[in-house]
N, C-alpha and C positions, 0 to 999 in steps of 0.2 A: 949328597944333598941334591934334591930335585930342584931344578932352576926355577920352575913356575909352580907355585902352590896357592891353594885357596886359603884365605885368612878369614877366620870366623870370630866375631865379637860377642862376648857373653857378659852378663851382669853378675859376676861372682860365682858362676857355675861351670867354668871351663873344664875343670877336672872331672866333675860328676858327669857332664855331657860326654866328654871324650871317652871316659871309662865305659859308659853305656854303649857308645857306638862301636868301640873295638870288641866288646863282648858279643855283639850281634853280627857284625859283618866279617865273613871269612877273610883270612890273609890280612889281618889288621893288628896294630899294636901301638902302644905309647912309646915314642922314641926318646923323649926327654921332657922333664918338667922344670922350668926355670922360675924361681921366685925373685921378682924384681923389686927395686926400691929398697930403702933403708929398713922398712918393716917387713918386707917380703910378702906384702899382701896382694901384689899384682902378680898373677900367674900367667905364664906363657907355656902352652902345651904343644909340642910338636908330635904328631901322630900320623899313622898310616891307616887308611881305609881301603881295603881291597888292593893294597900295594901302592896307593897314591898318597903322597904326603899332603897334610893339611897343617895349619897352625891355628890354635884357639887362644884367645886372649881374654882374661878377665878385665875388661876395659871400663866397666861401670854401666850406668843406665843411659848413657848418652845416645846410643844407637840400638835399634831393634831389627830383627830379621823381617823380611817381607817375602811374599811368594815370587818376587821377581828373580830370585835365585833359589835353586834347590839342588839337593844331592840325589842323583838317580842311581839306583842299584838294580842291575839286571839279574833276575833270579832264574835258576835252572828249572824249578818245579814249584808246585803249589805249596809244598811243605815249607820251602824257603820263603815264599811270599807270605804265608801265614805267620811264620816265626818272626820275620822282620816287622811286619805290620803290627803284630801284637806287642812286640818289644818296644817299638818306637811310639806307639800310641798309649802305652802303659803310663800310669802315674801322672795323668794330666795332659797327655797328647791328644790331638784331635784328628779323627778321620776326615778325609776330604773326598772330592770326586775324582774319578778316572785314575785311581792308583796313587793319588797324592795324599799326603798327611802332613801334619805339623807335630813335631815332638814336643815334649813338655817345656823345652827352652825356646820354642817358637821357630825352630829351623824347619823348612819345608823339605820333604823327601818325596821322591817318586819311586814306588816299589813296583817294578815292571817285570812281568815274566818274559823271558826270551821268546816264548811262543807268540806273544802279542806282536813283537817286533817282526817276527817271521810272517805272521798272518798279514800284517800291514804292508809287507813287501811282496805278497803273493802276486804272481803275474795275472791271475784272474782278478781283475780290479773290482768286480762285483763281490766276490768272496772277501777280498780285503775290506771293502766298504762295509759289508755286514759285520765283520769282526770289529771294525772301528766304531760302528754305530752301537754295538753291544757294549764296548768299553766305555762309551760316553754315558751309559746308564748306571755304571757301577761305582761303588766306593772302592773297597778292596777288590782287586782284579781276580776273577775266577777263570782259570785256564779252561776247564771243561765247558763252561758257559760260553767262552769266547769261541771255542771250536764248534760248539753246537750252533751258535749264531752264524758263523762263517759257512757252515755246511748246509744250513737251511736254504731251501730253494723256493 
């Protein structure tokens, strides 16, 4: 058991949400589902995303997600960016700016290609700045467009 875990609060959709997440993110799985209370209507799901443990609770409508917290997934290539973006915005999710989106349950995600992080750390600060400026104009991040912007002089 991981000592520190992120705890996510859902309104009756913890199982559906976690099933979607583990189907999209590599090295992910449901670890256990506990049905709490006399009627078993409260669900607690322990799961891993990319090898990191999370807990999801069907806690009811008392709390909602905000953009103040998000899950960031670093992607190896454009195919992974596209697959995660499409899977998380499907069925009522909302695309956002700069690689951010909200899934249909309202949880914010950052779908970030590793290439962007590398470009932002480029020792050529002007090149890094051009890549970052391009990122600020995008919704879903486009690796080829980020490199094109970084390399434009």
